[in-house]
N, C-alpha and C positions, 0 to 999 in steps of 0.2 A: 846854744845853738846858733850857728852861723846859717840865713835864708838866702840861699842863691837868688839872684831877683834875673827876671827877663832882660837879655842880653841886645833884642832888637831895637835897632833904632825907633822904630814907629811906636815902640812901647816905652823908651823913654824918654821919646820929645814929642809925641804925639796929642799929649793931652795936656790944658788949660794949667796953670797954674805949677806947672813944674814939678808936678807929684813926681813920686818915686815908681818906677816900674812897679808892672806886676811881681807875685812871687813866682817863678820858675818851678815846673813840674819836677817832683824830688828825683835828681837823678839827670835831668835834661837843663839845658842850658836858656830855654824858651818856657813861656808861659801857657796856659792850654788854649787860648785866644787866638796867639800867634802859632803855635803848633796847626792850629782848626787851618790858619791864613793858608800855609804850605800845604796841607793835605788839601785844602781848596782848589788853590793853582793847579796842584799835580792832576786833580781831576777836569780841570777847565782846558789846561793845555792842549789835550789831544783833540778840542772841537775847536779853540781858536786856532789852531795849525790848518785845521780842514776850512775851517771860513778865510782865511787866508788868503787860502789857493782860488778861491770863488773870485776874490778880491784883486786877482793878481792881474788881469786885463782890464783897461779902460778903455770904453769904446763910445763913440760918439762925441761930438765936438771937435776941439782943436787937435783932439787925441789921434784921428781917422784921418790921414791924407786918401783924397779919391784919385785916383789916376784916369784919364781922359781913356772913356772906352772901355772901362775897366771893373772890379769890384774895389771896396775901402782896402786901400794899403796900408803898411806904418800903424800897425796895433801896437799902441806903449804898453810896456807892463810896467804895472804898478809897484815904485821902488822900493815903496815902505814894508808893503804885502812878501817882496823878495824878502827884505831883510830881514823880517821881523819871522818868517818862517826859519831863515837859515839861523837866525839867534835862537829860536825854540830849539833845535836840534841842537846845535852847538854847547848849549845850556845844558841840557839835559843829559848831553853825550860828557861834557866834561866832571859832572857830580856823580853820575854813574862808573866813570872811571875811578874815580875819588873812591867810590864804596867797596867797587870791586879788589881794587889793589890795598886797600887800606885792612878791609876784612879780609883779604884772599880767599873771596867767592867768584864763581862762573859771573861774568859780565853779561850785559843782559845778549840774547841770540841776536838782535838785530838793532840797527839804528833808526826802528820807525818809531816816532811819536807816542805813540799808545804803548808799544813795549819799554820804552826807555820810562816815561812816565810811572807805568805800574811798577820798573823795578826798584825805582827810586822809594815809590808807596810805600813798598816792602821794608824799605830800610829807614823808615821814617824817623822811628825814635833814635836811631843810631845817629842820625845825622843832626837830629834836633840837640845831641848830648856833644858833637862834635865843636872843636875851639870853633870854627867857620859857622855854626849853627847861624848866626844873626846874616853874613854873609847870602847865607842859601835861602832865607825868609825874604832878604831885601832884593836878591837878584828875581826870585819868582816872582813875586807880586811887581816887581818891574816892568817884567816882561809881559806879565799877564794885560798890564795894563795899557802897553803899546800896543800887544796885538790886539785891544780893545776896540783902540784909538784905529788902526788901521782899518777892520773891519765897518766900524760905526762912526765914517770921517765927520758928521754932523755934530759928534759931539763937543762939547767946550767946557770946561771946567770953569765953575762962574763963582762960586765959594766955599772954602774950608768952615763949616759950622763949627768944629769942634771935635770932642774924642765923643765915643758910641756910649750911649748911656745903657746900651745892654749889659744886663748882670757880667762884670768879667770879663768884659769888652776892653773898648777904650780907644780903638783905634780910629782914626781921623775919619769922620763923615765928611763926604764932599756932594753937593749939588751939582750936576751936570744936567745940561740942556740941551735938545738937538732942535737944530737949524736948517738939516735938510729934507726929513720926509716927514715932518707934521707931529710925529712921537711927543708923547706928553715928557715933561724933565723927570729925570730920576733921582733920588737920594739916597746914597748908601754907604758904607763903611769897607773896608778893605776886606774884610773877614765875613765880608756876604748879607749881614742885617741890612734889609732895604727899609724903607717905609714909602706908603702911598701918599697923594696928594694931602686928603684930609688930616693926615697928622704930622704936616709938616712944623705947623707954629706950635702944635705941643712940643716937636721934638726942637727946635730951637732953643723955646725956653727951657729946657733941658739939659740944654749943651752949651750954647754960649752965654746963657744968664744965669744958671745955677751954681749956687756958691758952697763951698766945703766938698764935703766927699761923699755927701750922698748920692746914692745913686740907688738905694733901697726901694724892693719892693714893687713899684710901678712900670712893669716892661710889657704890658700887654701892646700899647700901643705902637712900639719896638719889634714885633713879630719877623725873623728871618724870612723871606720868601723862597 
């Protein structure tokens, strides 16, 4: 019996030692963690879209020009926030159109991001079995990362630690630092598993320095937030 392997790039290439991708869910082209990552993106994108709206206007400093005798003028829009919001709508609309046309089902009632995301979530297994399933996951996770960067501009990628040690996961774990608002750094993978500061040393030992295929059994330190 031939076992189909997950087709996402993160699953194929995101693990040390170039190990094989995880088996896909029967009938799908995605493994459970990659399907979960897509579902998580569809849940988060409406909130990220709203958060980008709040980041649209940049005020203060060089972004505001004061006219003599008047109020500040020339509030500059955050171009990255505008682009992220537009890209979110365009991406969700494009995939919704694919579903509607190929499945011959009624399209979403409107182009509101919550409506589009909910529509795609209701057809997630069909998308996960589609020939473009890997592209679907890659585009969603990329756009989620872009939107997060817009609303948290102090974030900076500092280190890719290795594959997530949570059983059945394996998405790349990355450390992010905050430079703007004093928030502590955070470490997490694209599937949504995060680790607290007191767990980082143990995490490093289980990603970058572990050998073989052993991931088993010790997942108490890597609880999903």
